[in-house]
C-alpha positions in Angstrom: 36.8 -1.3 6.6 33.4 -0.7 8.0 32.8 -2.9 10.7 29.1 -4.2 9.1 30.8 -4.7 5.7 31.4 -8.6 6.9 27.7 -8.6 7.7 26.5 -7.5 4.5 26.1 -10.9 2.7 24.5 -12.4 6.2 21.9 -10.3 6.5 19.3 -12.5 4.8 21.0 -15.2 7.3 20.2 -13.2 10.4 16.8 -12.4 9.8 15.8 -15.7 8.9 17.7 -16.8 12.2 15.8 -14.3 14.3 12.5 -15.0 13.3 13.1 -18.5 13.8 14.7 -17.6 17.7 11.3 -14.7 18.1 8.2 -16.2 16.0 7.7 -12.9 14.2 9.4 -9.5 14.3 8.0 -6.0 12.4 11.7 -4.1 11.6 12.1 -2.0 14.0 12.4 -5.0 15.9 14.9 -7.0 13.8 17.2 -4.1 13.5 17.4 -3.4 17.1 17.4 -7.1 18.8 20.3 -7.5 16.2 21.9 -4.3 17.7 21.3 -5.6 20.8 22.4 -9.2 20.2 25.8 -8.1 19.1 26.6 -5.5 21.3 26.2 -2.6 19.4 27.9 -4.3 16.4 26.1 -4.8 14.2 23.5 -1.5 13.1 20.8 -3.0 10.5 20.3 0.0 8.7 16.4 0.2 7.2 17.9 0.6 3.6 19.4 -2.7 3.7 16.7 -4.6 5.9 13.2 -3.8 3.7 14.7 -4.9 0.5 15.5 -7.8 1.7 12.3 -8.7 4.0 10.8 -8.4 0.6 13.2 -10.8 -1.2 12.1 -13.0 1.7 9.0 -12.3 0.4 8.7 -13.1 -2.7 10.8 -16.2 -2.2 8.1 -17.8 -0.1 10.2 -17.8 2.8 8.6 -15.3 5.2 5.0 -13.5 4.7 3.8 -10.9 6.6 0.6 -9.9 9.1 -0.6 -6.1 9.2 -1.7 -6.4 13.1 -3.2 -3.1 14.9 -1.2 -1.8 17.7 -1.4 0.7 20.3 -3.7 2.5 17.1 -1.6 2.3 14.9 -0.6 -0.4 11.8 2.2 -2.5 12.2 3.9 -5.3 9.6 5.0 -8.5 11.4 7.4 -11.0 9.9 7.2 -14.8 10.6 8.9 -17.6 8.8 7.0 -20.2 6.0 7.5 -23.8 6.8 10.2 -23.2 3.5 11.8 -20.3 5.4 12.3 -22.9 8.7 13.7 -25.1 6.1 16.3 -22.7 4.6 17.0 -21.3 7.7 18.2 -24.5 9.3 19.8 -25.6 5.9 21.9 -21.7 6.1 22.7 -22.4 9.9 24.5 -25.0 8.6 26.2 -24.0 6.1 27.3 -21.3 8.7 28.5 -23.3 11.1 30.8 -25.2 8.7 32.0 -22.0 6.9 32.7 -20.4 10.2 34.6 -23.9 10.6 36.5 -23.3 8.1 37.6 -19.3 9.1 38.7 -19.9 12.0 40.8 -23.2 10.5 42.4 -20.3 8.3 42.6 -17.9 11.1 43.5 -19.6 13.5 40.4 -18.0 16.1 
């Protein structure tokens, strides 16, 4: 089994949590931060990241803003109020889920 296969279903949660902690981030920055926080265990690909970012934007969970950095356009993502509330709900659900897994697997 690929080590990233279990992360696939939680990428939306991971993105919302990263944005809750960092306030604003661009896509590549998210991939690097996730990799850093997991000591290289989670390698979020752009192919997985950007469709989720677009979906979150369509759902009103995040919004984006183009900013010029070193003469180049960079697209930053931010949580909306709806996204902040959803992130808290998802975090509570994740904690409950992990407690249940811990009980089952005795981790």
